[in-house]
Structure formats: structure tokens, C-alpha cells
N, C-alpha and C positions, 0 to 999 in steps of 0.2 A: 628824484631821478634815478637813484641807485636803490635797488631792492635785492633782498636775499629771500630765496625760496628753499625750503628744506623738503627732505622726503626720505624714507626708509624706515620710519618708526613702525611699531606694532607691538603684538602679543608674542613672546617667546618663553619657552620652558627654562627653568634654570639649566645651566650648562649649554645652552644654546648660544647662536651667534645672530648678529644683526648688523648691516652695515648702512650707516647714515651718509647721505650727501646733501650738500648745500651749494647752490649755485648762484652767483651774483649776475645782474644784469643792469644796464643802463649806461650813463655817463661815466665810465669808469676810465681813469686815466693810469691808475697804479693801484696794486693791492700789496699790503704790506704783510702784517701779522694776520693769521687766520686762527680761529679756535672754535672749541666746544665747552658749553657749559650746561650744567643741569640744576634743576630746581624741583624739589617735591613739597607737597603741601606742608606748610608751617615751617619751611626752612628757607634760608637764603640761598641765592644763586651762587654755586660753586663752580670753580674750574674743574674741567674734565681733562682737557689737553689743548696745547697750543703748538704751532709751527710758524717759525719765520720765514721770511722770503728766501733765506739762505739755507733753509732746511733744518735749521735747529729745532728740536721738539722739547715740551715739557709736559708732564703728566702730574695729576693729582695722585696722591699716594694710594687711594683706594682702587685706582683702576690701573696702575703700574703692573706692566707685565701681562695684561689681559687685553688693553685696548691699544689700537695703533692709528695715530692721526696721518694723513697724507695729503697733498695737494696736487692739482693739475692746473698749472698757470694758464695754459692755453685756453681752458674751459672755465677759467674763473670759478673752479669748484674745490672744496674741501671735503675730505671724506673721514669718517670715523669707523673703522673696524671694530666691533666689539665681540670679544669671544669670552667663553666661560661665564656668561652672564648669572649674575646673583640677584635674588629679590630685592637687595638693597640698591641695585643699580635702577629701580623704577623710579623713572621722573620724567618731566618735560625736558628735552634737550634742545638747546638753543646755539646756532652757530652764530659766530661773530668775526667780522673782518674789519680791518683797518684799511680805510680806502681814501684815495685822492680823486675827486670828482672834477672832470674837466670843465663842467659848466659852472662850477664854485671854486675856483684856483685859489681865491684869497682865504677860504676857510682852512686850508690845509689839511692834514690827515683827520679823519674823522670815523669813529666806531658805528658800524651798521649791525643790525641784529635779525636774524630770521624770525619767522613766525612761531617757531617751536613746534616739536614733534613728540607725540607721546610714546615712551618705551615702556612697556610693563613686562616684568618677569615674573611668571607665576606659574604653577603646575596645576 
């Protein structure tokens, strides 16, 4: 009943910028932590950034100072502003949200994932 849809990926040159968006819809009672993760071929999925309901942020070391995570609770949306992009940032980016579904209240908080969006940084 809950689904996450991502947008904003694409091809960008080194040093460029990109803004990813992820919006949740469905039977949502509450959203706690939101986050972004990246996965490139042959590698494990890694943390990019998270943001709590209180606004506390956490970033992976490789993106610190270049990326900014933010959220709009009224829109059930999380954003990732990516600046000074490097070829090493090339990956599929997945959004994640910790959600309470009002149709499944006994399950408690659960993680939901977006479909992934490709970000390619190349000249």
C-alpha cells in the first residue's frame, strides 16, 4: 500500500550538480527517518545521507561537504542536492524511508525503498 517513487537522476559532467527527489504515497500514518543509499556494480549498497524527523543529518564520508539531504514532510518527500559531482559518485541511488502504515498498524515501523535512479558522472 506504500510506495516510493524517485526522480532526478541522469548524466552530468564532473563538477556539475543534480537534485534527486523521492516521494512516498499510500496508506502513510507517519514517516520517521529518510535517507539515500548508493550502489555501483560489484559493490555493496552504501549510505549516502540520512535525516531524522527532527532534522538531524548524517552523511557518508565521501559526500560530506558536497551533498545536502532535506525533507518536506507535507509532501512526504526527501531530496538529495548533489554538488561538485565526481565520476566516483556514479551509481544507482535508492531512497529509503522508515514508515508506519495505518493499514498495517501491528507491524510497526518498516523500511521502504524506491525503485532506484541512475546517476552517471562523466565527461
